[in-house]
C-alpha positions as CSV (number, residue, x, y, z in Angstrom):
1,M,-160.6,73.9,-127.3
2,S,-159.8,77.6,-127.7
3,E,-162.1,79.7,-125.6
4,M,-165.5,79.4,-123.5
5,S,-167.8,82.0,-122.3
6,N,-165.7,82.1,-119.0
7,N,-163.2,84.3,-121.3
8,T,-160.1,82.0,-121.0
9,T,-158.2,81.6,-124.1
10,Y,-155.5,78.9,-124.8
11,P,-152.6,81.1,-127.0
12,A,-152.3,79.8,-130.5
13,E,-148.7,78.6,-129.5
14,W,-149.6,76.2,-127.0
15,L,-152.5,75.1,-129.7
16,S,-149.5,74.1,-132.2
17,L,-147.0,72.8,-129.4
18,R,-149.7,69.9,-128.8
19,E,-151.0,69.1,-132.5
20,D,-148.9,66.7,-132.8
21,A,-149.2,64.5,-129.8
22,D,-153.2,65.1,-129.8
23,A,-152.9,63.6,-133.7
24,A,-151.2,61.0,-132.3
25,A,-153.7,60.3,-129.1
26,R,-157.4,60.6,-131.1
27,S,-158.7,57.2,-131.5
28,A,-158.4,56.2,-135.8
29,E,-160.4,53.1,-134.4
30,L,-163.7,55.3,-133.9
31,V,-163.6,56.4,-137.4
32,E,-164.3,53.3,-138.8
33,P,-168.4,53.2,-137.4
34,L,-168.1,57.0,-138.1
35,R,-167.6,56.1,-141.9
36,A,-170.1,53.5,-141.8
37,Y,-172.4,55.4,-140.6
38,L,-172.0,58.4,-143.1
39,G,-172.1,55.8,-145.6
40,D,-172.1,57.7,-149.0
41,R,-174.0,60.9,-148.6
42,P,-172.9,63.5,-151.1
43,G,-171.6,67.1,-149.5
44,L,-170.8,66.2,-146.1
45,I,-171.1,69.2,-143.6
46,I,-169.0,69.2,-140.4
47,R,-169.2,71.7,-137.9
48,D,-165.8,71.8,-135.5
49,L,-166.7,73.5,-132.0
50,G,-164.1,75.3,-130.0
51,C,-161.8,74.7,-133.5
52,G,-158.7,76.2,-132.1
53,I,-156.2,76.8,-134.8
54,G,-158.1,73.5,-136.8
55,S,-156.1,70.6,-135.5
56,M,-159.3,68.4,-135.0
57,G,-160.1,69.5,-139.3
58,R,-156.7,68.6,-140.3
59,W,-156.8,65.2,-138.6
60,L,-160.2,64.2,-139.5
61,S,-160.4,65.8,-143.1
62,G,-158.2,63.2,-144.6
63,K,-160.0,60.1,-143.4
64,L,-163.7,60.9,-144.3
65,P,-165.1,61.0,-148.0
66,T,-165.2,64.2,-149.8
67,P,-167.0,66.3,-150.5
68,Q,-166.5,68.4,-147.2
69,L,-167.4,71.4,-145.7
70,W,-165.9,72.3,-142.3
71,I,-168.0,74.9,-140.1
72,L,-165.5,76.4,-137.9
73,H,-166.7,77.9,-134.7
74,D,-164.8,79.8,-132.3
75,R,-165.0,82.9,-130.2
76,E,-161.2,83.9,-130.7
77,P,-161.1,85.8,-134.4
78,G,-157.4,85.3,-134.8
79,L,-157.6,81.4,-133.9
80,L,-160.7,81.5,-136.2
81,S,-159.0,82.6,-139.4
82,R,-155.8,80.8,-138.9
83,A,-157.9,77.2,-138.4
84,V,-159.7,78.6,-141.7
85,A,-156.7,79.6,-143.6
86,R,-154.9,76.2,-142.7
87,M,-157.4,73.4,-143.5
88,P,-156.1,71.2,-146.2
89,R,-156.8,72.4,-150.1
90,N,-159.3,69.3,-151.3
91,V,-162.1,70.6,-148.5
92,T,-164.0,73.7,-148.3
93,A,-163.9,75.7,-144.8
94,T,-165.5,79.0,-143.4
95,G,-165.5,80.3,-139.8
96,E,-168.3,81.6,-137.6
97,L,-167.0,83.4,-134.4
98,Q,-170.2,81.6,-131.6
99,D,-170.3,80.9,-128.1
100,I,-170.8,77.1,-128.5
101,T,-172.7,76.9,-125.0
102,R,-175.9,78.9,-127.5
103,L,-175.8,76.2,-129.8
104,R,-179.3,74.8,-130.7
105,A,-180.7,72.5,-132.8
106,A,-181.7,74.9,-135.4
107,D,-178.1,75.8,-135.8
108,L,-177.3,72.6,-136.7
109,S,-179.8,72.1,-139.3
110,G,-178.3,70.4,-142.4
111,T,-174.8,68.9,-140.3
112,S,-173.5,65.6,-141.2
113,L,-171.4,65.6,-137.9
114,V,-170.4,67.8,-135.2
115,T,-166.6,67.4,-134.2
116,A,-164.7,68.9,-130.8
117,S,-161.5,68.1,-129.5
118,A,-160.4,68.9,-125.7
119,L,-163.6,70.8,-125.3
120,L,-166.4,69.1,-123.1
121,D,-164.3,69.5,-119.5
122,L,-164.6,73.1,-119.9
123,L,-168.5,72.7,-119.8
124,T,-170.8,72.6,-116.8
125,A,-173.4,70.1,-116.8
126,Q,-176.0,72.4,-117.9
127,E,-174.2,73.4,-121.3
128,M,-173.4,69.7,-121.7
129,A,-177.4,69.0,-121.6
130,A,-177.8,71.7,-123.9
131,L,-175.0,70.8,-126.3
132,A,-176.4,66.9,-126.4
133,Q,-180.1,68.3,-126.8
134,A,-178.6,70.4,-129.7
135,C,-176.7,67.3,-131.4
136,A,-179.8,64.8,-130.6
137,K,-180.0,64.2,-134.2
138,T,-176.9,65.0,-135.4
139,P,-173.8,62.3,-135.1
140,V,-171.1,64.0,-132.9
141,F,-167.1,62.8,-132.4
142,F,-165.8,64.4,-129.4
143,A,-162.1,64.0,-128.9
144,L,-159.4,64.4,-126.2
145,S,-161.9,64.8,-122.9
146,V,-159.2,64.8,-119.5
147,V,-160.5,61.6,-117.4
148,G,-158.3,62.8,-114.4
149,Q,-155.7,60.0,-114.7
150,V,-151.7,61.4,-114.9
151,E,-149.1,58.4,-115.0
152,F,-145.3,59.6,-114.4
153,D,-142.1,57.5,-114.7
154,P,-140.4,57.7,-112.3
155,V,-143.1,57.6,-109.5
156,D,-142.7,61.0,-107.5
157,A,-144.3,61.1,-103.9
158,L,-146.1,64.7,-104.6
159,D,-147.3,63.3,-107.7
160,A,-150.7,61.8,-106.2
161,D,-151.1,65.1,-104.0
162,L,-150.8,66.9,-107.3
163,V,-153.3,65.2,-109.4
164,K,-156.0,65.3,-106.5
165,A,-155.6,69.0,-106.5
166,F,-155.5,68.9,-110.3
167,N,-158.7,67.3,-110.4
168,A,-160.1,69.8,-108.3
169,H,-159.2,72.6,-110.0
170,Q,-160.7,71.1,-113.3
171,R,-164.0,71.0,-111.8
172,R,-164.0,75.0,-110.4
173,S,-166.5,77.5,-110.3
174,I,-165.5,80.8,-113.1
175,E,-168.3,83.3,-112.4
176,G,-171.3,81.0,-111.4
177,R,-170.4,78.0,-113.8
178,R,-169.0,74.7,-112.3
179,L,-166.8,73.0,-114.9
180,L,-167.3,69.6,-115.3
181,G,-163.6,68.8,-115.7
182,P,-162.9,64.9,-115.7
183,D,-166.8,64.4,-115.2
184,A,-167.3,65.6,-118.7
185,L,-166.9,62.5,-120.8
186,D,-169.0,60.1,-118.2
187,T,-171.9,63.0,-118.0
188,A,-171.9,63.3,-121.9
189,A,-171.9,59.2,-122.5
190,K,-175.2,59.3,-120.2
191,L,-176.9,61.9,-121.9
192,F,-176.3,60.5,-125.5
193,E,-177.3,57.2,-124.1
194,N,-180.4,58.7,-122.4
195,Q,-181.7,60.3,-125.9
196,G,-181.0,56.7,-127.8
197,A,-177.7,57.4,-129.5
198,T,-175.0,54.6,-130.1
199,V,-172.0,55.1,-128.0
200,H,-168.7,54.4,-128.5
201,R,-165.9,55.3,-126.0
202,R,-162.1,54.8,-126.9
203,P,-158.9,55.9,-125.0
204,S,-156.9,58.7,-126.3
205,P,-153.7,58.9,-124.0
206,W,-151.1,61.4,-124.7
207,R,-147.7,59.1,-124.3
208,L,-145.3,61.5,-123.9
209,G,-141.3,60.6,-123.6
210,P,-137.9,62.7,-123.8
211,Q,-138.4,63.2,-127.2
212,D,-141.6,65.4,-126.1
213,A,-139.7,67.7,-123.7
214,A,-140.9,70.9,-125.0
215,L,-144.4,69.7,-124.6
216,T,-144.0,68.3,-121.7
217,T,-142.2,71.0,-119.9
218,E,-144.9,73.5,-120.9
219,W,-147.8,70.9,-120.4
220,L,-146.3,70.4,-116.8
221,R,-145.9,73.9,-115.6
222,G,-149.4,74.3,-116.4
223,W,-150.5,71.7,-114.8
224,V,-148.8,71.9,-111.9
225,A,-149.5,75.9,-111.8
226,A,-153.1,74.7,-112.0
227,A,-153.0,72.4,-108.8
228,V,-151.5,75.0,-107.0
229,E,-154.2,77.9,-107.4
230,H,-156.6,75.0,-106.4
231,A,-154.3,74.0,-103.3
232,P,-152.1,77.0,-102.4
233,G,-150.3,74.8,-99.7
234,L,-148.1,72.5,-102.7
235,A,-146.7,76.0,-103.7
236,K,-143.5,75.5,-101.4
237,H,-142.8,72.3,-102.7
238,A,-143.5,73.1,-106.6
239,E,-140.6,74.5,-107.7
240,A,-138.1,71.5,-106.2
241,Y,-141.2,69.4,-107.7
242,L,-140.5,70.9,-111.6
243,D,-136.6,70.9,-110.7
244,R,-136.9,67.0,-110.2
245,R,-139.0,66.2,-113.3
246,L,-137.6,68.5,-115.6
247,G,-134.3,67.3,-114.8
248,S,-135.0,63.6,-115.5
249,D,-135.8,61.6,-118.5
250,L,-139.5,61.6,-117.6
251,R,-142.6,60.1,-119.5
252,V,-145.5,60.8,-119.0
253,V,-149.2,59.0,-119.7
254,V,-152.2,61.9,-119.7
255,H,-155.0,59.9,-120.1
256,H,-157.7,61.0,-122.0
257,E,-161.0,59.7,-123.8
258,D,-162.7,59.9,-127.1
259,L,-167.0,59.6,-127.9
260,L,-168.7,59.0,-131.0
261,A,-172.3,59.1,-130.8
262,L,-174.4,58.0,-133.6
263,P,-178.4,58.7,-133.1
264,A,-181.0,56.3,-132.8
265,G,-182.5,55.2,-136.3
266,M,-179.8,56.4,-138.4
267,S,-176.9,54.2,-137.6
């Protein structure tokens, strides 16, 4: 969520701005099969990958039985310390500076659950395969993976071109790493199913309206910038598009999907 091995970071201000929308979007429905799977086992150990400012932990910790130890992973020290400090007081939290693309099964010894939020689309196919292998015997709850679909109300003639360019940007190559982007969730689901896991998927869309103007503005500017980076020909239309969009009562549905995978023979 906050930083990957391509050295791209997400500022704390952006992560804070989106926290409420993320919390509203994540699938609470997936918590029920997860709780049933975990049962009454004492002392949950939960690892949150790419934790950012700890939003996933604040959302999920109150929905699971205590006691809990959260081990938060991130490559950015400032975000990691902030995440640990802001975890709920009824759980124990510690941080590990780590590139999660190097995570292996041995690192997860004793772990009850692996979580992540808005992370999978930043992985390559090889990194996703390695992560699935590392988590083969551990349940995972991966939230808010982009799926390449955005709905606007009202519709604009430029929407479809921007969606197409943005999705291509999400699949870009960075220093030899080709990102999965909108293909990440399907790739992850197939990998876990091939390992015999029971996989549950649920939609987790952002539904943004006029009351979310600050988040919508920040998201839309970044979304358009990414699309223009991939398709520079769109640049001549970008400012007029933003003026039209940000000057109206825009409503946007940004589609994501959540995945819960429960290892075979244990669910």
